[in-house]
C-alpha positions as CSV (number, residue, x, y, z in Angstrom):
1,M,-7.4,2.5,9.3
2,K,-8.9,5.8,10.3
3,K,-7.0,8.2,8.2
4,I,-6.2,11.8,9.2
5,L,-5.9,13.0,5.7
6,S,-8.6,15.3,4.1
7,R,-9.9,15.8,0.6
8,T,-10.0,12.1,0.0
9,A,-13.2,12.1,-2.1
10,I,-12.0,13.8,-5.2
11,L,-8.4,12.5,-4.9
12,F,-9.5,9.0,-4.4
13,L,-11.3,9.2,-7.8
14,V,-8.1,10.3,-9.4
15,I,-6.2,7.5,-7.7
16,L,-8.7,4.9,-8.9
17,A,-7.7,6.2,-12.4
18,L,-4.2,4.9,-11.6
19,G,-5.3,1.3,-11.5
20,V,-2.8,-1.2,-10.3
21,A,0.3,0.6,-9.0
22,G,2.9,-2.0,-9.9
23,C,2.5,-5.7,-10.6
24,N,4.6,-8.4,-12.0
25,G,5.0,-10.4,-15.2
26,Q,7.2,-11.1,-18.2
27,A,9.0,-8.1,-19.6
28,T,7.0,-6.4,-22.4
29,P,7.7,-3.2,-24.2
30,Q,5.3,-0.3,-24.0
31,P,2.6,-1.5,-26.6
32,T,0.4,0.0,-29.2
33,F,-3.0,-0.6,-27.8
34,A,-6.0,-2.2,-29.5
35,P,-9.5,-2.2,-27.8
36,T,-9.4,-4.4,-24.7
37,P,-11.2,-7.7,-25.5
38,T,-14.2,-8.7,-23.5
39,L,-13.6,-12.0,-21.8
40,T,-16.3,-13.8,-19.9
41,S,-14.4,-16.9,-18.6
42,S,-10.9,-18.4,-18.4
43,P,-9.8,-21.9,-17.5
44,E,-8.5,-22.5,-14.0
45,P,-4.7,-22.3,-13.9
46,E,-2.6,-25.4,-13.5
47,P,-0.4,-25.7,-10.4
48,Q,3.0,-24.0,-10.8
49,T,5.9,-22.6,-8.9
50,A,5.2,-19.4,-7.1
51,S,7.3,-17.4,-9.6
52,D,5.6,-19.0,-12.6
53,L,2.2,-18.5,-11.1
54,V,2.8,-14.8,-10.6
55,L,4.2,-14.4,-14.1
56,A,1.2,-16.2,-15.6
57,M,-1.2,-13.9,-13.6
58,V,0.6,-10.8,-15.0
59,D,0.5,-12.2,-18.6
60,K,-3.3,-12.6,-18.3
61,L,-3.9,-9.0,-17.2
62,N,-1.4,-7.6,-19.7
63,A,-3.6,-9.4,-22.3
64,G,-6.8,-7.8,-21.0
65,D,-8.0,-11.1,-19.4
66,V,-9.2,-9.8,-16.1
67,E,-11.0,-13.0,-15.0
68,G,-8.0,-15.1,-16.1
69,S,-5.7,-13.0,-14.0
70,L,-8.0,-13.1,-11.0
71,A,-8.2,-16.9,-11.2
72,Y,-4.7,-16.9,-9.6
73,F,-5.9,-15.1,-6.5
74,A,-7.4,-16.7,-3.4
75,D,-10.9,-15.5,-2.6
76,D,-9.7,-13.8,0.6
77,A,-6.5,-12.4,-1.0
78,M,-5.3,-8.9,0.2
79,A,-3.8,-6.2,-2.0
80,Y,-1.9,-3.2,-0.7
81,I,-1.0,-0.2,-2.9
82,V,1.6,1.8,-1.0
83,G,3.0,5.3,-1.3
84,L,0.5,7.1,-3.6
85,P,-1.7,10.1,-2.7
86,P,-4.2,10.8,-1.2
87,T,-3.7,8.4,1.8
88,G,-0.3,6.8,1.2
89,M,-2.0,3.4,1.1
90,E,-5.0,1.7,-0.4
91,V,-6.2,-1.7,0.9
92,Y,-8.3,-4.1,-1.2
93,A,-9.8,-7.0,0.8
94,G,-10.8,-10.1,-1.1
95,K,-10.9,-11.0,-4.8
96,E,-14.1,-9.0,-5.4
97,Q,-12.4,-5.7,-4.4
98,I,-9.3,-6.6,-6.4
99,R,-11.6,-7.2,-9.4
100,S,-12.6,-3.6,-9.4
101,L,-9.0,-2.5,-9.4
102,W,-8.1,-5.0,-12.2
103,Q,-11.2,-4.0,-14.3
104,D,-10.2,-0.3,-14.1
105,S,-6.6,-1.1,-14.9
106,S,-7.6,-3.1,-18.0
107,A,-10.0,-0.4,-19.2
108,N,-7.0,2.1,-19.0
109,H,-4.6,0.0,-20.9
110,F,-2.5,-0.9,-17.9
111,Q,0.8,-2.7,-18.8
112,W,3.8,-3.7,-16.8
113,E,7.3,-4.9,-17.2
114,V,8.9,-7.0,-14.4
115,K,12.0,-8.5,-13.1
116,I,12.1,-11.2,-10.5
117,I,14.8,-10.3,-7.9
118,G,14.0,-13.0,-5.4
119,A,11.8,-16.0,-5.0
120,G,11.2,-18.9,-2.5
121,D,8.5,-21.5,-2.1
122,N,5.9,-18.9,-1.0
123,I,7.4,-15.4,-1.5
124,V,8.2,-13.6,-4.8
125,N,9.9,-10.2,-5.0
126,I,9.8,-8.2,-8.2
127,Q,11.0,-4.9,-9.6
128,A,8.2,-3.5,-11.8
129,K,7.6,-0.7,-14.3
130,T,4.0,0.2,-15.1
131,W,2.1,2.2,-17.7
132,H,-1.5,3.4,-17.3
133,D,-3.5,6.0,-19.3
134,F,-3.4,8.4,-16.4
135,T,0.3,8.3,-15.9
136,R,0.8,8.6,-19.6
137,Q,-1.3,11.7,-19.6
138,L,0.7,13.1,-16.7
139,G,3.9,12.4,-18.6
140,V,5.5,10.2,-15.9
141,A,5.0,6.7,-17.3
142,P,6.5,4.3,-16.7
143,L,6.6,4.4,-12.9
144,E,8.8,2.0,-10.9
145,Y,7.7,-0.1,-8.0
146,S,8.9,-2.8,-5.6
147,D,6.3,-5.7,-5.5
148,V,5.9,-8.7,-3.3
149,Y,3.6,-11.7,-3.5
150,E,2.8,-14.5,-1.1
151,V,1.6,-17.7,-2.7
152,K,-0.1,-20.5,-0.8
153,D,-1.7,-23.7,-2.2
154,G,-1.4,-22.5,-5.7
155,K,-3.1,-19.1,-5.1
156,I,-1.8,-15.5,-4.5
157,T,-2.9,-14.6,-0.9
158,T,-1.0,-11.3,-0.4
159,Y,0.0,-8.7,-3.0
160,G,1.9,-5.5,-2.1
161,T,3.3,-2.9,-4.4
162,T,5.3,0.2,-3.2
163,I,6.3,3.1,-5.4
164,T,10.0,3.8,-5.4
165,A,11.2,7.1,-3.9
166,E,12.5,8.3,-7.3
167,A,9.2,7.5,-9.1
168,L,7.2,9.2,-6.3
169,A,9.2,12.4,-6.6
170,R,8.3,12.5,-10.4
171,F,4.7,11.6,-9.7
172,K,4.1,14.2,-7.0
173,L,5.3,17.1,-9.2
174,A,3.0,16.1,-12.0
175,F,0.1,15.3,-9.7
176,A,0.4,18.7,-8.0
177,E,-0.3,20.3,-11.4
178,V,-3.5,18.4,-11.7
179,I,-4.7,18.8,-8.1
180,P,-2.6,21.4,-6.1
181,P,-1.6,20.5,-2.5
182,E,-4.2,21.5,0.1
183,E,-3.5,24.2,2.6
184,P,-2.3,23.0,6.0
185,A,-5.1,22.1,8.3
186,A,-6.1,24.5,11.1
187,P,-5.1,23.3,14.6
188,S,-7.6,21.0,16.1
189,T,-10.0,22.3,18.8
190,E,-10.4,18.9,20.4
191,Q,-9.0,18.1,23.8
192,P,-5.6,16.3,23.5
193,V,-5.3,12.8,24.8
194,S,-2.4,10.8,26.3
195,E,-3.4,7.4,25.0
196,M,-4.4,5.6,21.8
197,T,-5.4,2.1,20.8
198,V,-4.4,0.4,17.5
199,T,-6.2,-2.7,16.5
200,I,-5.0,-5.0,13.6
201,A,-8.0,-6.9,12.2
202,S,-9.2,-8.0,8.8
203,G,-5.8,-7.5,7.2
204,T,-5.4,-3.8,8.2
205,C,-5.5,-1.6,11.3
206,T,-7.7,1.0,12.9
207,I,-6.9,3.7,15.5
208,E,-9.0,4.9,18.4
209,N,-8.4,8.4,19.8
210,P,-6.0,9.4,17.0
211,V,-6.1,13.2,17.3
212,P,-4.7,15.3,18.9
213,L,-2.1,13.9,21.2
214,Q,-0.8,15.6,24.3
215,A,2.9,16.1,24.3
216,G,4.7,13.9,26.9
217,E,4.1,10.3,27.8
218,I,1.6,8.5,25.5
219,K,0.1,5.1,26.3
220,V,-0.2,3.0,23.1
221,T,-2.2,-0.2,23.2
222,L,-1.7,-2.6,20.3
223,N,-4.4,-5.3,19.9
224,I,-3.8,-8.0,17.3
225,K,-7.0,-9.7,16.3
226,D,-5.8,-11.4,13.1
227,Q,-4.3,-14.9,13.2
228,N,-3.2,-15.6,9.7
229,K,0.3,-14.1,9.8
230,D,3.4,-15.1,11.8
231,L,4.1,-11.6,13.2
232,Y,2.6,-8.1,13.4
233,A,4.1,-4.8,14.2
234,L,3.4,-1.1,14.9
235,T,5.8,1.8,14.1
236,M,5.4,5.5,14.9
237,F,7.4,8.4,13.5
238,N,8.2,12.1,13.4
239,L,9.5,13.3,10.0
240,D,11.8,16.1,9.0
241,T,9.9,19.2,7.9
242,D,10.7,18.7,4.2
243,K,9.2,15.2,4.1
244,D,5.6,14.0,4.0
245,F,3.5,10.9,4.5
246,F,4.0,9.7,1.0
247,D,7.7,9.9,1.3
248,L,7.4,7.8,4.5
249,M,5.3,5.1,2.8
250,A,7.6,4.9,-0.2
251,S,10.5,4.3,2.2
252,T,8.9,1.2,3.7
253,V,11.1,-1.0,1.4
254,G,14.7,-1.2,2.6
255,M,16.3,0.5,5.6
256,P,14.5,3.2,7.6
257,P,15.4,6.7,6.2
258,S,17.6,9.1,8.2
259,W,14.8,11.8,8.0
260,A,12.3,9.7,10.0
261,D,12.7,9.6,13.8
262,I,11.3,6.4,15.2
263,L,9.2,6.8,18.3
264,L,8.0,3.2,18.6
265,I,8.8,-0.2,17.1
266,A,6.5,-2.9,18.6
267,E,6.3,-6.5,17.3
268,Q,3.6,-8.9,18.5
269,E,2.5,-12.4,17.7
270,P,-1.1,-13.2,16.5
271,G,-3.8,-12.6,19.1
272,A,-1.6,-10.7,21.5
273,S,-2.3,-7.4,23.2
274,K,0.2,-5.2,24.9
275,I,0.6,-1.6,26.2
276,Y,3.6,0.6,25.3
277,N,4.6,3.9,26.9
278,I,6.4,6.3,24.6
279,N,7.5,10.0,24.9
280,V,6.3,12.3,22.2
281,D,7.9,15.8,22.2
282,K,6.6,17.2,18.9
283,G,4.2,16.5,16.1
284,P,2.9,15.5,13.7
285,V,3.1,11.8,14.4
286,Y,2.7,9.1,11.7
287,V,1.7,5.5,12.2
288,I,2.4,2.4,10.1
289,C,1.1,-1.1,10.8
290,W,2.9,-4.2,9.4
291,S,2.5,-8.0,9.0
292,K,4.7,-10.7,7.8
293,P,5.3,-12.8,5.8
294,P,5.7,-11.0,3.6
295,D,7.2,-8.0,5.5
296,L,4.7,-5.4,4.3
297,P,2.8,-2.3,5.6
298,I,-0.9,-3.0,5.9
299,G,-2.3,0.2,7.3
300,N,-1.4,3.8,8.3
301,A,-2.6,7.0,9.9
302,G,-1.4,10.6,10.1
303,P,-0.5,13.3,10.4
304,I,-1.6,13.2,14.0
305,E,-1.3,16.6,15.7
306,V,0.6,16.9,19.0
307,K,-0.3,19.7,21.4
308,Q,2.2,21.1,24.0
């Protein structure tokens, strides 16, 4: 999605150092680390239940076997890391992109502890704790996450991990000491618009005409190009002044928070396109796109300026 956040270059390098935000596996104590072994190949996994498959995948990565862990993912799997700076969401499309994340994680002694809190034939929900060299250095390890997996035909097709609000609060304080928050952006000099188009395709979403918006009635067009999920959705918000985009993304698990005013909730089936008219009185505006199953944010944008 077209993000309206700045400074992403240096911050993204820092976030890459975080590796996997929160994954799943058998509970393991924080270990004493030996050099990560170099593994060139692993046997293909045997068919298992969805829960057993996810736990086996985690065991492989905890052991430093990147390729063995990746063998449990479909080639076109999607991974979503939700709630962390600099953008509130990172999207990894396909096994090759996930490989870069897994390799960095293994190189930084990533470990996790997990607890399965719900599982069906295809969906596995997990509470996770994670350790990574960067979060150890910040003094905030372990961090806690809510994770969800979709499994089809013996392969993980969707993986989403969302930092908890409590863990985010600790992380933001420590992160600000490493990279202080940027100054508020100057008001845009662009002409405001009264319409925007959101397109969901390739497992995430993009926005046309995102900034700035003209206060008043806004025409929002939602185009769904993807066909591989049962349902897609678009939500738009204003936030209380003491909350930010990362707080919003961390709150995408559970009930909507009281400090987020919902401007739009639009659900559509695959391939559908529809126009919604909403009233926007103030800014900034924040956007989150969703798909299910599993019920998961897949893209975002903001803060979008609103001009009176």
